[in-house]
C-alpha positions as CSV (number, residue, x, y, z in Angstrom):
1,M,89.8,103.7,118.8
2,A,89.8,106.4,116.2
3,L,87.4,109.3,116.6
4,R,84.5,109.7,114.3
5,P,85.0,112.3,111.6
6,Q,83.2,115.6,111.7
7,R,79.9,115.5,110.2
8,T,78.7,117.8,107.4
9,F,75.2,118.4,106.5
10,R,73.4,119.1,103.2
11,R,70.2,120.7,102.6
12,R,67.4,118.3,102.1
13,Q,64.9,118.6,99.3
14,V,61.6,118.2,101.0
15,E,58.2,118.9,99.5
16,S,56.7,122.1,100.9
17,S,53.1,122.4,101.8
18,D,53.1,126.2,101.1
19,S,54.8,128.3,98.6
20,D,54.1,131.6,100.3
21,G,54.2,132.2,104.0
22,D,52.1,135.4,103.8
23,G,49.3,134.3,101.6
24,A,47.6,131.7,103.7
25,E,43.9,131.8,103.1
26,E,40.9,129.9,104.5
27,R,39.3,127.5,102.0
28,P,36.3,125.8,103.6
29,A,35.8,122.9,101.3
30,E,39.0,122.3,99.4
31,V,41.9,120.1,100.1
32,P,44.5,120.5,97.4
33,A,46.9,117.7,96.4
34,D,49.9,119.8,97.2
35,A,48.9,120.0,100.8
36,G,47.0,123.3,100.1
37,R,48.8,126.2,98.6
38,P,46.9,129.4,99.3
39,S,46.7,132.2,96.8
40,A,49.0,135.1,97.0
41,G,46.4,137.8,96.5
42,G,43.9,137.2,99.2
43,R,44.2,136.5,102.9
44,A,41.4,135.6,105.3
45,E,41.0,137.2,108.6
46,G,41.0,133.9,110.3
47,A,44.6,133.3,109.2
48,E,45.8,136.2,111.2
49,P,46.1,134.3,114.5
50,P,48.2,131.6,113.0
51,R,50.6,134.1,111.7
52,R,51.0,135.7,115.0
53,A,51.5,132.3,116.4
54,R,54.3,131.6,114.1
55,G,56.1,134.7,115.2
56,N,55.8,133.6,118.8
57,R,56.9,130.1,118.0
58,G,60.2,131.4,116.5
59,R,61.1,133.1,119.7
60,G,60.2,130.2,122.0
61,R,61.8,127.1,120.5
62,V,64.0,125.8,123.3
63,W,64.6,122.6,121.4
64,A,66.1,124.3,118.2
65,S,69.3,122.6,117.0
66,S,72.3,124.2,115.2
67,R,72.6,121.2,113.0
68,R,69.7,122.4,110.8
69,S,70.7,123.4,107.3
70,P,71.3,127.2,107.0
71,G,69.3,127.4,103.7
72,T,66.1,126.3,105.2
73,A,63.4,129.1,105.0
74,S,61.8,130.3,108.2
75,R,58.4,130.0,106.6
76,R,58.8,126.2,106.5
77,D,58.5,126.1,110.2
78,R,54.9,126.5,109.9
79,G,52.6,123.6,110.7
80,A,50.2,121.8,108.4
81,V,47.3,123.8,106.9
82,I,44.4,123.6,109.2
83,F,40.9,123.5,107.7
84,L,38.6,124.7,110.4
85,E,35.4,124.2,108.5
86,S,36.0,120.6,107.5
87,G,37.8,119.9,110.8
88,T,40.4,117.8,109.0
89,V,44.1,118.0,109.9
90,D,46.4,117.3,106.9
91,L,49.4,115.4,108.1
92,S,50.9,114.7,104.6
93,T,53.2,117.7,104.9
94,D,54.6,116.3,108.2
95,E,56.2,113.2,106.8
96,E,59.6,114.6,107.5
97,E,58.6,115.4,111.1
98,E,57.1,111.9,111.6
99,A,60.3,110.3,110.2
100,H,62.6,112.4,112.4
101,P,60.7,113.2,115.6
102,S,62.5,115.3,118.2
103,S,62.4,114.9,121.9
104,E,62.1,118.6,122.3
105,S,59.0,118.7,120.1
106,K,57.2,116.4,122.5
107,D,57.8,118.8,125.4
108,D,57.2,122.2,123.7
109,Q,54.3,122.7,121.3
110,S,54.2,125.8,119.2
111,P,51.7,128.6,119.9
112,A,50.2,128.2,116.5
113,S,49.2,124.6,117.0
114,H,47.6,125.6,120.3
115,S,45.7,128.4,118.6
116,S,44.5,126.2,115.7
117,S,43.5,123.5,118.2
118,S,41.5,126.0,120.1
119,L,39.7,127.1,117.0
120,E,38.9,123.6,115.9
121,E,37.5,122.7,119.3
122,K,35.2,125.7,119.1
123,E,33.8,124.8,115.6
124,V,33.9,121.1,114.8
125,S,34.9,117.9,116.3
126,P,38.4,117.1,115.1
127,I,39.4,113.9,113.3
128,V,43.1,112.9,113.3
129,K,44.5,110.9,110.4
130,I,47.1,108.4,111.8
131,P,49.5,107.2,109.1
132,D,49.9,103.4,108.7
133,A,53.2,101.4,108.4
134,A,53.2,101.5,104.6
135,F,53.0,105.3,104.7
136,I,55.9,105.5,107.1
137,Q,58.1,103.2,105.0
138,E,57.4,105.3,101.9
139,A,58.3,108.4,103.7
140,R,61.6,106.8,104.9
141,R,62.4,105.7,101.3
142,K,61.8,109.2,100.0
143,R,64.1,110.6,102.7
144,E,66.9,108.2,101.8
145,L,66.6,109.1,98.1
146,A,66.7,112.7,98.9
147,R,70.0,112.4,100.9
148,T,73.0,113.1,98.7
149,P,75.8,110.6,99.2
150,G,79.2,112.1,100.3
151,D,82.5,111.1,101.7
152,Y,81.5,111.5,105.3
153,I,79.9,109.4,108.0
154,S,77.3,110.7,110.3
155,L,78.4,110.5,113.9
156,D,74.9,111.2,115.4
157,V,72.2,108.7,114.7
158,N,69.6,110.9,116.4
159,H,68.4,113.7,114.2
160,P,65.9,115.8,116.1
161,S,63.7,117.6,113.6
162,T,60.7,119.8,113.6
163,T,57.8,119.9,111.4
164,C,58.0,120.8,107.7
165,D,57.0,124.3,108.4
166,N,59.9,124.9,110.7
167,K,62.4,123.4,108.2
168,R,61.1,125.7,105.5
169,S,61.3,128.7,107.8
170,N,65.0,127.9,108.7
171,E,65.9,127.5,105.0
172,E,64.4,130.9,104.1
173,D,65.7,132.8,107.1
174,P,69.0,131.4,108.6
175,E,69.1,134.3,111.1
176,S,65.6,133.5,112.5
177,D,66.9,131.3,115.3
178,P,66.6,133.1,118.5
179,D,69.5,133.8,120.8
180,D,69.8,132.0,124.2
181,Y,68.5,135.1,126.1
182,E,65.5,135.3,123.7
183,K,64.3,131.8,124.2
184,R,61.3,131.3,126.3
185,I,61.7,128.7,129.0
186,L,58.7,126.6,129.7
187,F,58.5,125.5,133.3
188,A,55.4,123.4,132.9
189,P,53.9,121.5,129.9
190,K,50.9,123.1,128.3
191,P,47.6,121.2,128.4
192,Q,47.1,118.9,125.4
193,T,44.0,117.6,123.8
194,L,43.2,114.0,123.2
195,R,44.0,114.4,119.5
196,Q,47.4,115.9,120.3
197,R,48.3,113.2,122.7
198,M,47.4,110.5,120.2
199,A,49.4,112.2,117.5
200,E,52.4,112.6,119.8
201,E,52.3,108.9,120.9
202,T,52.1,107.7,117.2
203,S,55.1,109.9,116.3
204,F,57.1,108.7,119.2
205,R,56.7,105.1,118.2
206,N,57.6,105.9,114.6
207,E,60.6,107.8,115.9
208,E,61.9,104.8,117.8
209,E,61.7,102.5,114.8
210,S,63.5,105.1,112.7
211,E,66.2,105.6,115.2
212,D,67.0,101.9,115.4
213,S,67.2,101.6,111.6
214,Q,69.4,104.7,111.4
215,E,71.7,103.5,114.1
216,D,72.3,100.2,112.3
217,E,73.1,102.0,109.0
218,N,75.4,104.5,110.6
219,Q,77.2,101.7,112.5
220,D,77.8,99.9,109.2
221,I,79.2,103.0,107.6
222,W,81.5,103.7,110.5
223,E,82.8,100.1,110.6
224,Q,83.7,100.3,106.9
225,Q,85.6,103.5,107.5
226,Q,87.5,102.0,110.4
227,M,88.4,99.0,108.2
228,R,89.6,101.3,105.5
229,K,91.9,103.0,107.9
230,A,93.2,99.7,109.2
231,V,94.4,98.3,105.9
232,K,96.1,101.7,105.3
233,I,94.5,102.4,101.9
234,R,96.6,105.0,100.2
235,E,95.2,108.4,99.5
236,G,93.5,108.6,96.2
237,Q,92.2,105.0,96.1
238,N,88.5,104.6,96.5
239,I,87.9,101.0,97.3
240,D,84.4,100.1,98.3
241,L,84.5,97.8,101.3
242,S,80.9,97.3,101.5
243,P,79.7,93.6,101.5
244,K,78.6,94.0,97.8
245,S,82.1,95.0,96.6
246,D,84.2,92.6,98.7
247,S,84.0,89.8,96.2
248,Q,85.0,92.1,93.3
249,T,88.1,93.7,95.0
250,L,91.5,92.0,94.7
251,K,94.5,92.8,96.7
252,K,97.6,93.5,94.6
253,F,101.2,92.9,95.7
254,D,103.6,95.8,95.5
255,T,106.7,94.7,93.7
256,S,108.6,97.9,94.5
257,I,109.3,96.7,98.1
258,S,112.8,95.2,98.4
259,F,113.8,92.5,100.9
260,P,117.3,91.8,102.4
261,P,119.3,89.1,100.7
262,V,119.0,85.6,102.1
263,N,121.5,82.8,101.8
264,L,122.0,79.3,103.3
265,E,124.4,80.4,106.0
266,I,122.0,82.9,107.5
267,I,119.2,80.4,107.6
268,K,121.5,77.7,109.0
269,K,122.7,80.1,111.8
270,Q,119.2,81.1,112.7
271,L,118.1,77.5,112.8
272,N,121.1,76.6,115.0
273,N,120.3,79.4,117.4
274,R,116.7,78.3,117.6
275,L,117.8,74.7,118.2
276,T,120.2,75.8,121.0
277,L,117.4,77.7,122.7
278,L,115.0,74.9,122.5
279,Q,117.6,72.4,123.8
280,D,118.4,74.7,126.8
281,T,114.7,75.0,127.5
282,H,114.3,71.2,127.3
283,R,117.2,70.7,129.7
284,S,115.7,73.1,132.3
285,H,112.4,71.3,132.0
286,Q,114.1,68.0,132.4
287,R,115.8,69.1,135.6
288,E,112.6,70.4,137.0
289,Y,110.9,67.1,136.1
290,E,113.6,65.1,137.9
291,K,113.4,67.4,140.9
292,Y,109.6,66.8,141.1
293,I,110.1,63.1,140.8
294,E,112.5,63.1,143.7
295,D,110.1,65.2,145.8
296,I,107.3,62.7,145.1
297,K,109.5,59.8,146.1
298,S,110.6,61.5,149.4
299,S,107.0,62.4,150.2
300,K,105.9,58.9,149.6
301,T,108.7,57.6,151.8
302,A,107.8,60.0,154.6
303,I,104.2,59.0,154.4
304,Q,105.0,55.4,154.6
305,N,107.3,55.9,157.5
306,L,104.7,57.8,159.4
307,E,102.1,55.2,158.7
308,N,104.4,52.4,159.8
309,A,105.7,54.2,162.9
310,S,102.8,53.9,165.4
311,D,105.1,55.2,168.2
312,Q,104.9,58.7,166.8
313,T,101.1,58.7,167.5
314,L,101.7,57.5,171.1
315,N,104.4,60.1,171.6
316,Y,102.1,62.8,170.4
317,K,99.4,61.6,172.7
318,F,101.8,61.6,175.6
319,Y,103.1,65.1,175.0
320,K,99.6,66.4,174.5
321,G,98.5,64.8,177.7
322,M,101.4,66.2,179.6
323,K,100.7,69.7,178.2
324,I,97.1,69.5,179.3
325,Y,98.0,68.1,182.7
326,V,100.5,70.9,183.4
327,E,98.1,73.6,182.3
328,N,95.4,72.1,184.5
329,I,97.6,71.9,187.6
330,I,98.9,75.4,187.1
331,D,95.3,76.7,186.8
332,C,94.4,74.8,189.9
333,L,97.3,76.2,191.9
334,N,96.7,79.7,190.7
335,E,93.2,79.5,192.1
336,K,94.2,77.9,195.4
337,I,97.3,80.1,196.1
338,V,95.1,82.9,197.3
339,I,93.4,80.7,199.9
340,I,96.8,79.3,201.0
341,E,98.3,82.8,201.5
342,E,95.2,83.8,203.6
343,L,95.6,80.7,205.8
344,E,99.4,81.4,206.3
345,S,98.6,84.9,207.2
346,S,96.0,83.8,209.7
347,T,98.4,81.3,211.3
348,Y,101.2,83.9,211.6
349,T,98.9,86.4,213.1
350,L,97.6,84.0,215.7
351,L,101.1,82.9,216.8
352,F,102.5,86.4,216.6
353,K,99.7,87.8,218.9
354,Q,100.4,85.0,221.4
355,S,104.1,85.7,221.4
356,E,103.6,89.4,221.7
357,A,101.3,88.9,224.6
358,L,103.8,86.8,226.5
359,L,106.7,89.1,225.8
360,K,104.7,92.2,226.9
361,R,103.5,90.4,230.1
362,R,107.1,89.4,231.0
363,Q,108.4,93.0,230.5
364,D,105.5,94.4,232.5
365,E,106.1,92.0,235.3
366,L,109.8,92.8,235.3
367,K,109.1,96.5,235.6
368,C,106.5,96.0,238.3
369,E,108.7,93.8,240.4
370,S,111.8,96.0,240.0
371,S,109.8,99.1,241.0
372,Y,108.5,97.3,244.0
373,L,111.9,96.3,245.2
374,Q,113.3,99.7,244.6
375,Q,110.6,101.0,246.9
376,L,111.7,98.5,249.5
377,S,115.3,99.5,249.2
378,R,114.3,103.1,250.0
379,K,112.4,102.1,253.1
380,A,114.2,104.6,255.3
381,E,113.5,107.5,253.0
382,T,109.8,106.9,252.7
383,S,107.3,109.1,254.6
384,V,105.6,108.1,257.8
385,N,102.1,107.9,256.2
386,G,103.3,104.8,254.4
387,S,103.5,104.6,250.7
388,L,105.2,101.3,250.5
389,A,102.1,99.4,249.6
390,P,101.9,99.0,245.8
391,D,98.8,100.1,244.0
392,E,96.0,97.6,243.0
393,K,97.4,96.9,239.5
394,D,100.9,96.2,240.7
395,Q,99.6,94.1,243.5
396,R,97.5,92.0,241.1
397,I,100.5,91.5,238.9
398,L,102.7,90.4,241.8
399,E,100.1,87.9,242.9
400,E,99.8,86.4,239.4
401,I,103.6,86.1,239.2
402,E,103.7,84.3,242.6
403,A,100.8,82.0,241.6
404,R,102.5,80.8,238.4
405,R,105.8,80.2,240.3
406,M,103.9,78.1,242.8
407,Q,102.3,76.0,240.1
408,R,105.8,75.4,238.5
409,R,107.3,74.4,241.8
410,Q,104.5,71.9,242.4
411,A,104.9,70.5,238.9
412,R,108.7,70.1,239.4
413,A,108.1,68.4,242.7
414,L,105.7,65.9,241.1
415,S,108.2,65.2,238.4
416,G,111.1,64.8,240.8
417,N,113.2,67.6,239.3
418,C,114.6,69.2,242.4
419,D,117.9,70.6,240.9
420,H,116.2,73.6,239.3
421,Q,117.2,77.2,239.6
422,E,114.6,79.9,239.9
423,G,114.6,82.1,236.8
424,T,115.4,79.4,234.3
425,S,111.7,78.8,233.6
426,S,110.2,80.3,230.4
427,D,107.1,81.6,232.2
428,D,105.0,81.1,229.1
429,E,101.9,79.8,230.7
430,L,98.6,81.1,229.5
431,A,95.3,81.5,231.4
432,P,92.8,78.8,230.8
433,A,90.4,81.1,228.8
434,E,93.3,82.4,226.6
435,M,94.5,78.8,226.0
436,T,91.0,77.7,225.0
437,N,90.5,80.6,222.6
438,F,93.9,80.0,221.1
439,Q,93.3,76.3,220.5
440,K,89.8,77.0,219.0
441,R,91.2,79.5,216.5
442,Q,94.1,77.2,215.6
443,G,91.6,74.3,215.1
444,D,89.5,76.4,212.8
445,I,92.6,77.3,210.7
446,L,93.5,73.6,210.4
447,Q,90.0,72.7,209.3
448,D,90.1,75.3,206.6
449,C,93.5,73.9,205.6
450,K,92.0,70.5,205.1
451,R,89.3,71.9,202.9
452,V,91.7,73.7,200.5
453,F,92.1,70.7,198.1
454,E,88.9,68.8,199.0
455,D,87.5,69.4,195.5
456,V,90.7,68.6,193.7
457,H,91.8,65.2,192.4
458,D,94.8,63.6,194.0
459,D,96.7,63.8,190.7
460,F,96.7,67.6,191.0
461,C,97.2,68.0,194.8
462,N,99.3,65.1,195.9
463,V,103.1,65.6,195.6
464,Q,103.8,61.9,195.0
465,N,101.3,61.6,192.2
466,I,102.6,64.7,190.5
467,L,106.2,63.5,190.7
468,L,105.1,60.1,189.3
469,K,103.8,61.9,186.2
470,F,107.1,63.7,185.6
471,Q,109.0,60.5,186.4
472,Q,107.2,58.8,183.5
473,W,108.3,61.6,181.3
474,R,111.9,61.3,182.4
475,E,111.9,57.5,181.8
476,K,110.2,57.5,178.4
477,F,111.7,60.6,176.9
478,P,114.7,61.7,178.9
479,D,116.1,63.9,176.1
480,S,113.0,66.2,176.0
481,Y,112.7,66.0,179.8
482,Y,116.1,67.4,180.4
483,E,115.9,69.9,177.5
484,A,112.7,71.3,179.1
485,F,114.6,71.9,182.4
486,V,111.8,70.3,184.4
487,G,114.0,69.9,187.4
488,F,114.3,73.7,187.8
489,C,110.5,74.2,187.4
490,L,109.3,71.5,189.8
491,P,110.3,73.3,193.1
492,K,108.1,76.3,192.2
493,L,105.3,74.0,191.0
494,L,105.3,72.0,194.3
495,S,105.7,75.1,196.6
496,P,102.0,75.7,197.2
497,L,101.4,72.1,198.0
498,I,104.3,72.0,200.5
499,R,103.1,75.2,202.1
500,V,99.8,73.7,202.8
501,Q,101.5,70.8,204.6
502,L,103.6,73.3,206.6
503,L,100.6,75.2,207.9
504,D,100.4,72.8,210.9
505,W,104.2,72.7,211.4
506,N,105.6,74.7,214.2
507,P,109.4,74.5,214.4
508,L,109.4,76.1,217.9
509,K,107.8,73.0,219.4
510,L,109.8,70.0,220.4
511,D,107.0,67.6,219.5
512,S,106.6,69.0,216.0
513,M,107.2,66.6,213.1
514,A,110.6,66.6,211.6
515,L,110.9,67.7,208.0
516,N,112.4,64.4,206.8
517,Q,109.4,62.6,208.1
518,M,106.9,64.6,206.1
519,P,105.3,63.0,203.0
520,W,106.6,65.6,200.6
521,F,110.1,65.2,201.8
522,T,110.0,61.4,201.2
523,S,108.4,61.8,197.8
524,I,111.1,64.2,196.6
525,T,113.8,62.0,198.0
526,E,112.5,59.0,196.0
527,F,112.2,61.1,192.9
528,M,115.8,62.3,193.3
529,D,117.1,58.7,193.8
530,G,115.5,57.7,190.5
531,S,117.6,60.3,188.6
532,S,121.0,59.5,190.3
533,E,121.9,56.9,187.7
534,D,121.0,58.8,184.6
535,P,124.2,59.9,182.8
536,R,122.3,62.4,180.6
537,E,121.6,64.7,183.5
538,E,124.4,67.1,183.1
539,D,123.0,70.1,185.1
540,G,121.9,67.9,188.1
541,S,118.6,69.8,188.4
542,D,116.8,66.7,189.8
543,K,119.5,66.1,192.4
544,K,119.2,69.6,193.6
545,M,115.4,69.6,193.8
546,L,115.2,69.0,197.5
547,S,117.6,71.8,198.3
548,A,115.7,74.1,195.9
549,V,112.4,73.3,197.7
550,I,114.0,74.0,201.1
551,N,115.4,77.3,199.9
552,K,112.3,78.5,198.2
553,T,109.6,77.2,200.7
554,V,110.9,76.0,204.1
555,V,113.7,78.5,204.9
556,P,111.5,81.6,204.3
557,R,108.9,80.1,206.7
558,L,111.6,79.5,209.3
559,A,112.8,83.1,208.9
560,D,109.3,84.3,209.6
561,F,109.1,82.2,212.8
562,V,112.5,83.5,214.0
563,E,111.8,87.2,213.3
564,F,108.2,87.4,214.7
565,I,107.5,84.4,217.0
566,W,110.7,82.9,218.4
567,D,111.5,83.8,222.0
568,P,115.3,83.5,222.6
569,M,114.7,83.3,226.3
570,S,112.8,80.0,225.8
571,T,115.1,77.0,225.9
572,S,112.5,74.7,224.4
573,Q,111.8,76.9,221.4
574,T,115.5,77.5,220.8
575,R,116.4,73.9,221.1
576,S,113.6,72.8,218.7
577,L,114.5,75.6,216.2
578,T,118.2,74.7,216.2
579,V,117.3,71.0,215.5
580,H,115.2,71.9,212.5
581,C,117.8,74.3,211.2
582,R,120.6,71.7,211.5
583,L,118.5,69.2,209.5
584,L,117.8,71.8,206.8
585,F,121.4,73.0,206.6
586,E,122.6,69.4,206.1
587,Q,120.5,69.2,203.0
588,L,121.8,72.5,201.8
589,A,125.5,71.5,202.5
590,S,125.8,69.7,199.2
591,E,125.5,73.0,197.3
592,N,128.8,74.8,196.6
593,E,127.1,78.2,196.4
594,V,125.9,80.0,199.5
595,S,122.1,80.2,199.6
596,K,120.6,83.6,200.0
597,S,117.7,82.4,202.0
598,K,120.0,80.7,204.4
599,Q,121.9,83.9,204.9
600,D,118.7,85.8,205.5
601,L,117.6,83.2,208.1
602,L,120.9,83.6,210.0
603,K,120.7,87.3,209.9
604,S,117.2,87.1,211.4
605,V,118.6,84.9,214.2
606,V,121.4,87.3,215.0
607,G,119.0,90.3,215.0
608,R,116.5,88.6,217.3
609,I,119.2,87.6,219.8
610,K,120.5,91.1,219.9
611,K,117.0,92.4,220.6
612,S,116.5,89.9,223.3
613,I,119.8,90.9,225.0
614,E,118.8,94.5,225.0
615,D,115.2,94.1,226.1
616,D,115.1,91.0,228.4
617,V,118.4,91.0,230.3
618,F,118.3,93.0,233.5
619,I,120.4,92.1,236.6
620,P,120.0,94.7,239.3
621,L,122.8,95.6,241.7
622,Y,121.6,96.3,245.3
623,P,123.7,97.6,248.1
624,K,124.9,95.2,250.7
625,S,122.6,96.6,253.2
626,S,119.6,95.7,251.1
627,E,120.6,92.0,250.9
628,E,119.5,90.3,254.1
629,G,120.4,86.8,253.1
630,K,119.3,84.6,250.4
631,M,115.7,84.7,251.4
632,S,115.3,88.5,251.0
633,P,113.2,89.7,248.1
634,H,116.1,91.6,246.6
635,S,118.4,88.6,246.7
636,K,115.7,86.3,245.1
637,F,115.0,88.8,242.4
638,Q,118.7,89.2,241.6
639,E,119.2,85.4,241.5
640,R,116.3,85.0,239.2
641,Q,117.5,87.6,236.8
642,F,121.1,86.2,236.8
643,W,119.9,82.7,236.0
644,G,117.6,84.1,233.4
645,A,120.5,85.8,231.7
646,L,122.6,82.6,232.1
647,K,119.8,80.7,230.4
648,L,119.9,83.2,227.4
649,F,123.6,82.7,227.3
650,R,123.1,79.0,227.1
651,N,120.4,79.4,224.4
652,I,122.8,81.6,222.3
653,L,125.5,79.0,222.4
654,L,123.1,76.4,221.1
655,W,123.6,78.0,217.7
656,N,127.1,76.6,217.7
657,G,127.8,75.2,214.3
658,L,125.0,77.2,212.7
659,L,126.4,80.7,213.4
660,S,130.0,81.5,212.9
661,D,132.3,81.4,215.9
662,D,133.1,85.1,215.7
663,T,129.3,85.9,215.7
664,L,128.7,83.6,218.7
665,Q,131.7,84.9,220.6
666,D,130.6,88.5,220.0
667,L,126.9,87.8,221.1
668,G,127.5,85.4,224.0
669,L,130.8,86.5,225.4
670,G,131.1,90.1,224.4
671,K,127.5,91.4,224.8
672,L,126.2,89.1,227.5
673,L,129.0,87.5,229.6
674,N,131.3,90.4,229.9
675,R,128.6,93.1,230.1
676,Y,126.1,91.4,232.5
677,L,127.2,88.1,234.0
678,I,130.7,89.0,235.1
679,I,129.5,92.2,236.7
680,A,126.9,90.3,238.7
681,L,129.4,87.7,239.8
682,T,131.9,90.4,240.9
683,N,129.2,92.0,243.0
684,A,128.2,88.7,244.6
685,I,129.7,87.2,247.7
686,P,132.5,84.8,246.9
687,G,131.6,81.2,247.8
688,P,130.3,78.0,246.6
689,D,127.4,79.7,244.8
690,A,129.7,81.9,242.7
691,V,131.9,78.9,241.8
692,K,128.7,77.0,240.8
693,K,127.7,79.8,238.5
694,C,131.1,79.9,236.9
695,S,131.0,76.2,236.4
696,Q,127.6,76.6,234.6
697,I,129.1,79.3,232.4
698,A,132.1,77.1,231.5
699,A,129.8,74.1,230.7
700,C,127.9,76.2,228.1
701,L,131.1,77.0,226.1
702,P,131.5,75.0,223.0
703,E,134.4,72.5,223.1
704,K,135.5,73.2,219.6
705,W,136.7,76.6,220.6
706,F,139.4,74.9,222.7
707,E,140.3,71.9,220.4
708,N,143.7,73.3,219.6
709,S,146.2,71.3,221.7
710,A,148.9,73.9,221.3
711,M,146.9,76.5,223.1
712,R,148.2,77.6,226.5
713,T,146.0,80.7,226.9
714,S,142.3,81.0,226.4
715,I,140.5,83.1,223.8
716,P,140.6,86.9,224.4
717,Q,136.8,87.3,225.1
718,L,137.3,85.1,228.2
719,E,140.0,87.2,229.8
720,N,137.6,88.9,232.3
721,F,136.1,85.5,233.2
722,I,139.6,84.0,233.9
723,Q,140.6,87.0,236.0
724,F,137.4,86.6,238.1
725,L,138.2,82.9,238.6
726,L,141.7,83.7,239.8
727,Q,140.4,86.4,242.2
728,S,137.8,84.0,243.5
729,A,140.5,81.3,244.0
730,H,142.7,83.6,246.1
731,K,139.8,84.5,248.3
732,L,138.7,81.0,248.8
733,S,142.2,79.5,249.2
734,T,142.2,80.1,253.0
735,G,139.9,78.1,255.0
736,E,137.5,75.3,254.2
737,F,137.0,76.2,250.4
738,R,139.9,74.2,249.0
739,N,137.5,72.1,247.0
740,E,136.1,75.2,245.3
741,V,139.6,76.2,244.4
742,N,140.2,72.8,242.7
743,E,136.9,73.4,240.9
744,I,138.2,76.7,239.7
745,I,141.4,75.1,238.4
746,L,139.3,72.6,236.4
747,I,137.4,75.5,234.9
748,L,140.7,77.1,233.9
749,V,141.9,73.9,232.3
750,K,138.7,73.6,230.3
751,V,138.9,77.0,228.9
752,K,142.5,76.4,227.9
753,A,143.9,78.8,230.5
754,L,146.7,76.3,231.3
755,N,149.3,78.8,232.3
756,Q,147.0,80.4,234.9
757,A,145.9,77.0,236.2
758,E,149.5,75.8,236.6
759,S,150.5,79.0,238.5
760,L,147.5,78.8,240.7
761,R,148.2,75.2,241.6
762,E,151.8,75.9,242.4
763,E,150.9,79.0,244.4
764,H,148.5,77.2,246.7
765,H,150.4,73.8,246.7
766,L,147.5,72.0,245.3
767,E,147.6,68.6,243.6
768,P,146.9,68.3,239.9
769,P,143.3,67.7,238.9
770,I,142.2,64.2,239.4
771,S,140.3,63.9,236.1
772,P,141.3,66.4,233.5
773,I,138.5,67.5,231.2
774,S,138.4,65.2,228.1
775,G,138.9,66.8,224.8
776,V,141.0,69.6,226.1
């Protein structure tokens, strides 16, 4: 928007109430028509204070404006003539002030007006003449007539003005305006009388009416000027755009302006271009319209298909139900897994403490009995005072050992098992109090196990019910089932439930339930049978579910039993453990890859056997003088230790088919037979007992080691054993031990030492064996 033009001001011609500023005189009873001009020759003394007040007022006008006309006399700043005697204030000279009131005049009253007001208050009661509306309109008309029209527009509709006396004073003395530093700043309004407040309020209302009218007029003038600029009226023309002259003004066409030539070709070309543009736009709109029509048709078709296909709703409900079901079962198992782990830890701790107690007792008894026999062997070297009697602790241990042996002999006699060798018993009997305590704690654990899922629905804790849910998914939507790899997730999902069922399962007991008879094993097998005929199962995840469960859940539990609880010296525990391991390994045999959990289990078995050989095998060698026949304590102790080592040898070879042949040969033959058993046999007296022991050793050897019919010599680890057999045969060949020699030949044939057996038979002119060992 264009800025308003700079405003110029003209001097107004306003009637003055005094002609001479210095000749004011008091006239008590006269009110002249010209607002009271005083004579120039005389001056009353009472007029002196107003004159001084005028001088003070000139210096203290903080509201003075620079817009005042420079020709205005300073004497016109004086107020109306005050007649003190009549008490009348003449406001006729203040028409200009009433028409243009100033905001500053309301805040700052001149000292002269205060002085005159104080005089009037002292002498008479003042009467204020308030102008009416007609008077104000007449004053406004006179002001408009006095304004000289010009080619400018006022930019300020608010014209703060002073009284007529101030205007006259400014016209006479342009230099009378005080400087900024000379102005007196009023910090508080001076007290006003009632008459002054009424006059001020009346002038304020009149000022508002005048300002509204002046704003409207100035706005009209400014709009006309802007319209004049808009139509670009040339300089020099003075066209009146007021509403009165609009009807008389005519717009003329300038013929001097020239236009470019126009012919038919140009018009035709422009029309063709316009037509081409419109046609292109129309074609684009047509394509969009056709696209929208196709989208509408496809949307309607999709809506109709969805409305007609009720299976989609059922499918959605099924998938949503499965999602909620899986989330719920996972939340349930996450909550119960902590309790399950605590129960497993309690079970392992209970069994481990029992196993540790039995192992420690056996080792302590072995040390005690060996120490006692060593003291007996040094009988000649002991002192006369007699220190052969063991202390009370050793004596109590020896008595407990003998009491348990007596109980086992009585039990074997009642069962009719007379062919039993001392030392082959496990010696794992517990005291009645210890057995009662163990059974009580084990019963508490089993009760807690039953309460794990007592607050859970069968659909979330029963393996069969869970597999039925997923079987429905596999039958209804096989594609999504196999795409979700459910078969790989189920083993981990079922693991906590299977672990709960395995809490009561002890693989070291012969009477423990077999894995293939457990409910979870049967349920998984049935689930796998249902997926065997599905050709869409490419990865075979369902078929491998059982092996995955065994690897993730059962095998780690077996490894813990082997490492912490299993006693290799116990034949019953070893036999039961090997049975369960064979069953598990048969289920894992279908996998081409080697299971890591299986390897860890076998490593635990090997490590436990090595530890047992080092800690539990002890066959003492006493001098011949200490052995006073088979009934001597030394001989009995040596026999028990030999048969105990032979029992461990037999238990080691029970792992045939589970451990590799090299591992078994190294453990059984290298570390036990050649290091302990052969030395004990060499130190023993040759005879039927030694042959019987060798026969027991040969009976423990696996037959598959000698299945090769082309073998004429035995395996290298049996070389010491074969040499001992040959030496024993030479010692027994003379006399009445020919039957024992034949037995030795049979042993050599069994271990595939055919060359040695043939040479021995020919050397002693013995007949061939009557019944050769089958399978050799």
